[in-house]
N, C-alpha and C positions, 0 to 999 in steps of 0.2 A: 380429467376425473381419474380417480384411482391410480395417481402417479406419484412418485415420491417428489416432495418439494422442500427445499432447503431455504430457511429463513435467517435473515441476518438483522439482528436489533441495530438500529441506526438512529439518528437525530435529524429530521428534516421538517420544515416548515414551522418550526418553533416547538415541535414536540417529538417524543420518542415513537418511533414507527417500526414496525417489522416488515422488511422488505422480502420478497420471496422469488424464488427462481427453480425452475425445474433441475433436477439431478443432473442432467446431461449439460445444462447451461451453466450450473455451477461448477462442475468438474472441469468445464472448458476454460473457465476463468481463474483456476488455481494458479498462483504464480509463486516463484521463489526468487529469493534476493539475498545478497551477501551484505550484511550490516555494515555500514560506513561510518557510522558515528554512534556514540553512546546516547541514543534517543530511543524511546519506545520501549513496551514491555509486551510480553506474551499475554494474550487476552485470555488463555486458559489458565495459567499458574500466577501471572502477575510478576513474573521474574523479569528483570531487566535484560535487554539484548546486550551482548558484548560484541566489539568490533571484530570483524572476521567471521562471525557466527552466521550460519544459515538459517533463514526464518522463511515460513510459508505464509502467503497471503491468501485469504478468501475475498472474493469481492462479488457484490449483489448490487446491481444498479451502480451507483457512483460511491457507495459505500465499501470500505475496504478495512480489513483487521488483520493483524499480524500474529502468528503462532510460532512457537517452538515446533520443530518437526515431530517430535513424539507426541505433542498435544494435537497437532494438526492430523496426524495418522489416526487417531481416535475416531475423529469425524469422517474423514474421507474413507475409512474402511466401512463405516457404518453405512454411509450413502452407497457405495459400491455393492455391499451385501443386500441392502433393501432394494436397490434400483435394477441391479443386474447389469449395470453399465461398466465401461472398461475405461481405466485411466491409463493413457498411452504416453502423454507427454505434458510438460508444465510450461507455462510461460516464463521465459527467463532462464530456463534451465541450460541454456547453450552456454551461459556465461560462467557455469560452474566448472570445476575440475572433473575430468572423466570419471574418476573413482567415486566422487560424490554424487554424480548422476545417477548411477545404477542403484547405489546404496539407497538414496532419497527416494526414488521411484519405487523400489521395493519395500521401503518403510511405509510409505503412503498407501500403497496397495494392500499389504498384508498386515501392517501393524507392528511388524517384527523385524529387526535387524539393527541398523545403526543407532546408536544413542546421540542425543544433542551434542555431546562432547566430541564424539568421533566426526561429527559433521560441521566442522570448524575449519574453515578455508585457511589454507597455509599461506596464501597471498593475501595481504590485507588490501582492501580497496583503496585506491588513491582517491583524494579529494581533488575536484577540480579547482585549479587556480583561478582565481579572478584577476582578470586583465584590468589594468588602469585605462580609462577612456583616454584616447588620444587627444593631445590638445589641438585646439583649432588654431591654425596659424593665418586665418583670414583676419583682416582688419575688424577691429570692433566697430559696430554700427554706431554713427554719429546721433547724439541726441537731438531731437526735433522739438523746439518749443511748443506746447500745447496751448490754445487759447481756451479761456473759461468756458466758451460757447460749446466747444468741441469736446471737453473733459466730461467724464461721467464718473459716477462714484465708483470706487475699486470693487470689482466682484469679489465676494466673499470666497476665500479658499475652502473648497470643501475638503474636510479631513476625511482622510481614508478610514473606513471602518475596520473592525478587527479582520484579520485575514484567516479564513477557515482553515484548520489543519487538515491535511489529507487523510488522517487517521482518526477516527472517533473512538473515544475512550469508552463509550457505552456500548460496545458492540458485543453481541454474543451469538452464538450458531445454536439454532435449534432445528429440528427436523419434525415433519408432519408428513404422515403416511396414510 
């Protein structure tokens, strides 16, 4: 009661839901990442992410949304101001250049500092190479004739359903005090 809570709009159970977290829990799950592929858009501006750009993720429950650092700073500053909490570190910050770490933390704490273009990593993240499966050198199993009494109707192959994306496009950040 009487504490700052952060809500994240998401989609669960076939409908839109608003997931809530206390300010300290919300700030503890803020993460940073360097974009490795041209996928996704900032939830605040709708601007597409570029390869090498640093993005900030807000997570409540299993719902995550990605933001440009300046847009994320608007919300983190507001949470810090209303709750009196302190933002000391971010998940994934150890993967960034040392110069970006301090600048990003300062931006998310105060709302002032580096711009999105200044927070672009000089080293582009490398994509993981897929390795081809090793060929099995064991001899192929021999076919055994099946008698009609032992045969059964072939089991219907279950088609895999759509795979849920790790990001939900209908996510917004709201605050309730």
